[in-house]
TORSEVO-998805 format. One record per residue (C-alpha): x, y, z. Coordinates in steps of 0.02 Angstrom, whole numbers, plus 50000, padded with zeros to 5 digits. Layout:
<recs>
      xx      yy      zz
       X       Y       Z
...
</recs>
This chain:
<recs>
      xx      yy      zz
   58722   50336   55885
   58690   50515   55834
   58788   50510   55671
   58726   50679   55601
   58749   50762   55771
   58923   50693   55792
   58969   50758   55617
   58900   50932   55649
   58987   50944   55817
   59154   50889   55736
   59132   51025   55599
   59098   51156   55739
   59250   51095   55842
   59365   51108   55686
   59300   51275   55626
   59327   51352   55802
   59503   51293   55804
   59539   51356   55626
   59469   51531   55662
   59594   51548   55807
   59614   51698   55921
   59547   51868   55864
   59612   52046   55889
   59457   52143   55942
   59542   52316   55936
   59611   52292   55758
   59440   52215   55707
   59354   52376   55769
   59473   52491   55678
   59438   52394   55518
   59254   52401   55545
   59254   52587   55566
   59354   52612   55408
   59239   52496   55309
   59082   52584   55373
   59152   52756   55324
   59201   52699   55148
   59038   52615   55109
   58937   52764   55164
   59051   52892   55086
   58928   52945   54947
   58772   52947   55055
   58690   53105   55107
   58751   53080   55286
   58926   53037   55218
   58940   53192   55115
   58872   53303   55253
   59000   53247   55377
   59141   53230   55242
   59180   53045   55271
   59304   53058   55128
   59409   53173   55237
   59386   53066   55395
   59464   52898   55350
   59604   52984   55249
   59678   53053   55413
   59804   52969   55517
   59687   52951   55673
   59521   52905   55592
   59426   52876   55757
   59477   53045   55831
   59426   53138   55674
   59264   53037   55661
   59209   53081   55836
   59258   53261   55819
   59149   53286   55662
   58997   53172   55694
   58882   53206   55843
   58789   53082   55958
   58619   53031   55901
   58474   52952   55991
   58325   52883   55893
   58224   53048   55894
   58371   53153   55829
   58431   53033   55693
   58252   52998   55639
   58199   53180   55629
   58352   53235   55533
   58391   53082   55425
   58292   52921   55440
   58121   53000   55411
   58173   53035   55232
   58182   52850   55201
   57994   52837   55213
   57982   52958   55064
   58087   52834   54958
   58240   52943   54970
   58393   52830   54928
   58569   52837   55001
   58517   52933   55161
   58633   52865   55296
   58676   52700   55207
   58678   52652   55018
   58506   52614   54949
   58342   52598   55037
   58319   52470   55176
   58206   52321   55145
   58152   52311   55322
   58110   52423   55473
   58118   52353   55649
   57978   52410   55758
   58028   52442   55933
   57933   52519   56081
   58065   52440   56196
   58021   52467   56376
   57968   52650   56368
   57791   52665   56287
   57670   52626   56155
   57750   52725   56012
   57857   52612   55897
   58020   52671   55834
   58053   52620   55658
   58236   52569   55643
   58307   52535   55471
   58367   52355   55442
   58473   52335   55284
   58522   52182   55188
   58699   52212   55252
   58624   52203   55433
   58526   52044   55397
   58687   51965   55336
   58779   52025   55486
   58650   51954   55604
   58663   51788   55512
   58854   51792   55529
   58845   51826   55711
   58726   51680   55733
   58848   51570   55645
   58984   51633   55767
   58875   51591   55918
   58847   51414   55850
   59031   51389   55823
   59057   51452   56007
   58956   51299   56064
   59114   51198   56045
   59172   51281   56205
   59021   51208   56301
   58994   51030   56360
   58847   50984   56247
   58812   50810   56186
   58827   50772   56003
   58640   50722   55984
   58593   50902   56035
   58639   50950   55856
   58496   50840   55784
   58359   50920   55891
   58240   51060   55862
   58263   51239   55915
   58110   51328   55975
   58128   51517   55947
   57988   51612   56029
   58001   51792   55962
   57878   51907   55879
   57769   51861   55732
   57859   51828   55564
   57708   51886   55472
   57779   52053   55435
   57687   52209   55387
   57696   52263   55204
   57712   52448   55187
   57760   52534   55030
   57917   52446   54967
   57975   52374   55129
   57919   52256   55272
   57898   52303   55455
   57909   52198   55616
   58003   52171   55773
   58186   52116   55749
   58153   51944   55811
   58021   51920   55681
   58130   51993   55542
   58273   51881   55591
   58165   51723   55599
   58087   51764   55428
   58262   51764   55356
   58331   51601   55430
   58432   51504   55305
   58350   51359   55213
   58458   51229   55292
   58401   51277   55463
   58213   51257   55421
   58214   51075   55473
   58275   51125   55649
   58171   51277   55671
   58016   51271   55784
   57877   51320   55798
   57883   51321   55606
   57831   51452   55481
   57639   51434   55500
   57635   51450   55690
   57768   51585   55691
   57658   51695   55580
   57522   51699   55707
   57506   51876   55768
   57409   51848   55929
   57527   51785   56058
   57400   51682   56156
   57342   51595   56000
   57523   51563   55951
   57563   51483   56118
   57407   51380   56112
   57463   51302   55949
   57634   51269   56024
   57554   51178   56168
   57462   51076   56045
   57610   51027   55939
   57732   51008   56086
   57720   50817   56096
   57772   50808   55912
   57935   50901   55939
   58104   50843   56010
   58165   51016   56072
   58349   51031   56110
   58357   51222   56126
   58248   51366   56175
   58273   51551   56128
   58186   51707   56180
   58155   51838   56315
   58143   51752   56488
   57976   51818   56539
   57884   51755   56386
   57987   51588   56378
   57924   51555   56553
   57744   51588   56516
   57754   51475   56361
   57836   51331   56466
   57702   51352   56600
   57570   51333   56470
   57649   51174   56399
   57668   51103   56574
   57493   51143   56620
   57415   51088   56454
   57494   50913   56464
   57486   50887   56650
   57671   50883   56677
   57781   50908   56826
   57918   50996   56728
   57960   51030   56544
   58088   50888   56531
   57941   50762   56540
   57894   50818   56363
   58060   50879   56295
   58185   50760   56382
   58329   50817   56264
   58314   51002   56308
   58496   51054   56339
   58513   51242   56301
   58421   51401   56329
   58486   51559   56239
   58418   51707   56334
   58416   51886   56280
   58330   52057   56287
   58349   52076   56474
   58466   52014   56611
   58428   51829   56651
   58469   51848   56836
   58296   51902   56902
   58215   51753   56809
   58342   51618   56852
   58258   51545   57001
   58082   51542   56924
   58152   51474   56763
   58247   51334   56845
   58085   51281   56938
   58013   51234   56772
   58151   51107   56725
   58182   50927   56771
   58366   50944   56772
   58500   51085   56741
   58530   51148   56562
   58655   51268   56483
   58600   51449   56488
   58684   51557   56358
   58659   51746   56358
   58642   51839   56196
   58627   52025   56155
   58517   52054   55998
   58441   52222   55986
   58336   52307   55845
   58500   52393   55795
   58602   52231   55778
   58670   52078   55849
   58790   52148   55980
   58861   52008   56087
   58848   51833   56146
   58911   51716   56283
   59065   51635   56206
   59124   51522   56351
   59055   51429   56503
   59177   51503   56631
   59080   51666   56634
   58908   51734   56604
   58985   51888   56521
   58959   51908   56330
   59087   51934   56192
   59061   52089   56082
   59046   52045   55900
   59189   52159   55845
   59216   52110   55663
   59039   52112   55592
   58971   52277   55538
   58957   52368   55706
   59076   52498   55772
   59066   52523   55963
   59104   52673   56065
   59091   52692   56252
   59044   52842   56358
   59076   52834   56547
   58906   52821   56630
   58905   52973   56742
   58756   53080   56788
   58834   53236   56725
   58840   53163   56553
   58658   53120   56542
   58514   53236   56499
   58349   53225   56591
   58272   53120   56443
   58414   52995   56456
   58510   53055   56304
   58694   53112   56304
   58761   53285   56318
   58861   53316   56154
   59028   53345   56245
   59024   53181   56343
   59192   53097   56311
   59192   52932   56211
   59327   52802   56192
   59343   52655   56079
   59384   52479   56130
   59564   52507   56147
   59544   52628   56294
   59403   52553   56396
   59428   52495   56584
   59359   52352   56672
   59216   52374   56804
   59168   52546   56738
   58991   52570   56678
   58984   52641   56502
   58843   52701   56393
   58849   52598   56230
   58864   52690   56065
   58852   52607   55897
   58883   52646   55707
   58811   52511   55596
   58791   52440   55423
   58606   52495   55440
   58657   52674   55440
   58655   52714   55627
   58793   52832   55666
   58860   52866   55847
   58692   52801   55897
   58642   52784   56081
   58528   52629   56099
   58504   52669   56283
   58591   52525   56365
   58737   52529   56489
   58872   52397   56497
   59029   52359   56594
   59181   52260   56534
   59227   52104   56638
   59376   52059   56520
   59447   52195   56405
   59561   52078   56312
   59419   51961   56266
   59304   52109   56237
   59181   52030   56359
   59039   52129   56433
   58886   52125   56543
   58730   52232   56524
   58707   52344   56681
   58553   52436   56639
   58472   52575   56542
   58515   52761   56545
   58323   52799   56577
   58318   52664   56709
   58442   52748   56817
   58384   52818   56980
   58478   52970   57038
   58342   53048   57141
   58431   53141   57287
   58594   53061   57234
   58552   52879   57253
   58636   52834   57083
   58550   52666   57073
   58574   52566   56911
   58473   52422   56852
   58604   52288   56889
   58604   52338   57072
   58415   52328   57075
   58429   52156   56999
   58551   52101   57133
   58439   52166   57270
   58286   52067   57202
   58394   51912   57192
   58442   51939   57374
   58264   51944   57423
   58231   51776   57326
   58366   51697   57432
   58315   51783   57598
   58132   51731   57583
   58150   51574   57474
   58038   51636   57340
   58036   51690   57157
   58021   51876   57102
   58028   51863   56906
   57960   52046   56883
   57972   52212   56970
   57956   52397   56934
   57993   52550   57040
   57980   52740   57052
   58073   52874   57154
   57912   52949   57217
   57887   53106   57323
   57767   53090   57468
   57717   53218   57604
   57866   53163   57711
   57995   53156   57569
   58061   53045   57429
   58043   52851   57440
   58091   52713   57310
   57924   52636   57284
   57930   52453   57227
   57809   52335   57156
   57878   52154   57168
   57795   52020   57062
   57780   51859   57167
   57658   51726   57214
   57733   51704   57383
   57645   51762   57541
   57780   51883   57615
   57779   52006   57759
   57793   52175   57675
   57880   52255   57823
   58010   52120   57823
   58038   52136   57632
   58059   52325   57657
   58195   52302   57783
   58283   52167   57682
   58275   52270   57521
   58337   52426   57599
   58479   52335   57680
   58527   52244   57522
   58534   52415   57427
   58639   52496   57558
   58761   52354   57551
   58774   52347   57361
   58780   52533   57323
   58874   52662   57425
   58784   52812   57341
   58614   52738   57392
   58678   52719   57571
   58736   52901   57573
   58570   52958   57499
   58476   52862   57637
   58567   52962   57765
   58508   53118   57686
   58345   53152   57582
   58303   52980   57530
   58178   52919   57665
   58176   52738   57621
   58082   52608   57519
   57904   52560   57509
   57850   52388   57440
   57694   52322   57356
   57678   52135   57320
   57573   52087   57164
   57552   51930   57065
   57673   51921   56917
   57524   51904   56798
   57486   52086   56832
   57649   52134   56743
   57606   52033   56594
   57432   52101   56590
   57504   52278   56592
   57618   52238   56441
   57469   52163   56354
   57366   52323   56386
   57499   52454   56354
   57596   52368   56218
   57571   52184   56174
   57618   52016   56232
   57769   51916   56180
   57908   51968   56059
   58035   52090   56116
   57918   52172   56249
   58004   52201   56411
   57938   52274   56577
   57994   52450   56634
   58107   52429   56781
   58101   52607   56824
   57953   52728   56787
   57925   52915   56796
   57794   52979   56920
   57661   53002   56786
   57683   52828   56713
   57693   52756   56882
   57525   52829   56933
   57445   52743   56778
   57530   52584   56838
   57465   52604   57009
   57286   52628   56945
   57303   52477   56834
   57360   52369   56976
   57218   52428   57088
   57096   52376   56954
   57160   52202   56932
</recs>
C-alpha cells in the first residue's frame, strides 16, 4: 500500500478544499497595488510617480495613462541595461541574482531578462499551486511516491559578475526546494550537463534505475528523449521501462501539434497537463481535467493586461502601438484574441512578452495560448494566427493518418503572386498535391479572413515535406538543442531563405 503517497494525496486534497474559491479580479487589483508600492523608490517608480498612481481612486486607469508599453528592446535599452553596471533599484528593489537567457523562437541573440528572488519565490509558489490542483485529477496515490523527470536547460548556470545566467527552466530547476530533491530526476549531476545529446545519453543509461511518474518539458524535446530511451533499451513504448508514468506537464508551446506523435510513444493513456512558464514568470497552469485551458496565476506577483489582437494595433516588428487600448481582467471577453501584457516582481512593467491568448472562461480566469504577435500572417489580409495553423496541421494528421510534429511557413511572393509556403515535418510518404488541397481547404474552413484573401491576392499554398529531424538540426545549428528552444512557426522571407538553403543541404 502506498502509505506515503496516500498521505501526500490526502494533504493535497485537504489543502485544496481549505483554499476555497478565489476572486481573480480582486487578486489582480491587490497585485497591482503591491507591485507599485514595492517599486515606489526605484528609479522607474520615481520616474513614473508610482506614489501618485496608487493613491488615486482608480489605480489601474492612472497606471496605464502614465506608464507606456514596453517590449524587451525598449525596456532593456532604457532601464535593464543599467543593471549590468551594478546599478541598484532600477525597475525593482536591489539587483537581480539571475538573468534568464531567452532567444525564444526568433533568433540567435539572447535576451537577458532579470529574475529576482521575489520571482523565484513566485515561481515556487505557482508550482505548489499546480501540485495542489492535482487533487482535481484522477491520479493514483502511489503517483506521489514516483520520480519526476524534468527535461529543461542545463542547471549549470553561467557565473557573470555578481549574478548567474541561464534559461528559466535551468534557473527554476537549480532552485528546487530540498524536500523535492529525492523526487527530482535526472538529478543534479546529469542536469548540469550543457550538451543536450550527452545529457540525454546519460538519461538513457540511468532510465532503468528510475521509477518515473511524471515528465515535464517542451514537447519536441521530451519526444526526442523518449525515443532515445525506447531505442536504447529495445522497447516498444516508454511504459515498458516506466510502467508508473501517469502525468506529462507540457509547456512552452501548444501541445496539440505533438499530441498524436507523443501518444504513439506510450503504452497507455496518461494525464497531460498544460503549463505556461515563460522567462518572465509562471503565468498559468491547467487547473482541472474538464478543459485543456489554463488558469492564470492571479495572486502571485504578476499583474496582467490585455490588448485586443488586431492588425491596426501591431507594428511591423510585432510590438504594440502606444495608444492600443488595454483592459484588465475585469473587462475581458471570451473568445477574443488578446496580446498579453505583464508587470512583475522582476521589474517588468507593461511588458509585452509576444504571446496572444484567448479566454475560455472569464470567471475562472482560464485561457489558451493562441499564438505570437510575430507569428501572425496578415499578408494580403489573411489574418492567420498560430492556433489556426495548428488546427490545420492536426486536420492533416487525421486526414492522412500521419504525424506532423513540426512545421514552419512564410508568406512568400513568387512571380505569379503571394503563396503561403509550408514545410511540414513528417516521416509519412504523402502526395504533396493532395496535402496542398487538404491544407488550403482546412484553412478556408477555419478562418474567414483567409478564405477572403484566397479569393483575392493570396494565390494559395505550397507544401514541402521534410523529415522532422531537419527541424531539430536547424535548432541545433541556429540556436541549440533542448531547453526552452522552440521552432519558428512563421518566418520572414530572409530567414525563410536561409531555412530553405539549410533544408536543401541536409
